[in-house]
C-alpha positions as semicolon CSV with decimal commas, in nm:
position;residue;x (nm);y (nm);z (nm)
1;M;0,270;0,485;-1,115
2;R;-0,052;0,482;-0,910
3;I;-0,068;0,269;-0,603
4;S;-0,439;0,175;-0,432
5;I;-0,541;-0,067;-0,107
6;D;-0,851;-0,279;-0,179
7;G;-1,014;-0,280;0,153
8;D;-1,253;-0,565;0,111
9;I;-0,927;-0,804;0,072
10;C;-0,690;-0,624;0,356
11;I;-0,632;-0,806;0,684
12;G;-0,445;-0,515;0,829
13;A;-0,088;-0,738;0,839
14;G;0,096;-0,450;0,834
15;Q;0,356;-0,472;0,558
16;C;0,291;-0,201;0,343
17;A;0,323;0,029;0,632
18;L;0,637;-0,134;0,730
19;T;0,800;-0,182;0,427
20;S;0,697;0,182;0,262
21;P;0,588;0,439;0,490
22;G;0,619;0,720;0,296
23;Y;0,318;0,588;0,109
24;F;0,132;0,347;0,314
25;T;-0,037;0,360;0,673
26;Q;-0,275;0,218;0,860
27;D;-0,610;0,348;0,970
28;D;-0,755;0,363;1,309
29;D;-0,882;-0,015;1,252
30;G;-0,571;-0,114;1,191
31;F;-0,619;-0,202;0,807
32;G;-0,400;-0,062;0,512
33;T;-0,392;0,305;0,337
34;V;-0,227;0,483;0,096
35;V;-0,134;0,793;0,247
36;E;-0,361;1,086;0,142
37;G;-0,167;1,280;-0,160
38;R;0,012;0,986;-0,234
39;E;-0,183;0,773;-0,483
40;E;-0,086;0,935;-0,819
41;G;0,293;0,929;-0,883
42;A;0,439;0,693;-0,661
43;D;0,783;0,522;-0,759
44;G;1,052;0,354;-0,617
45;P;1,102;0,007;-0,521
46;L;0,958;0,044;-0,183
47;V;0,616;0,038;-0,363
48;R;0,680;-0,234;-0,526
49;E;0,833;-0,425;-0,242
50;A;0,526;-0,340;-0,031
51;A;0,285;-0,444;-0,292
52;R;0,461;-0,813;-0,279
53;A;0,500;-0,799;0,099
54;C;0,117;-0,796;0,137
55;P;0,020;-1,142;0,223
56;V;-0,331;-1,090;0,042
57;R;-0,220;-0,908;-0,254
58;A;-0,451;-0,655;-0,186
59;I;-0,239;-0,367;-0,320
60;T;-0,224;-0,265;-0,698
61;V;0,055;-0,100;-0,833
62;E;-0,053;0,044;-1,192
63;E;0,241;0,145;-1,423
64;E;0,118;0,466;-1,632
């Protein structure tokens, strides 16, 4: 699967980083980002749960 965060939508709530810290982090301004090198091949229920936990639905999870 491929994961991404729309930086134009993200409000920096941090739910992604709290839910799945192996795949998400926050930048210096507090906005969510995908951990470098983890954009492709993400798996597991925590990535999907992080997408569901995002209050503004800024995370996209695409099944390949």
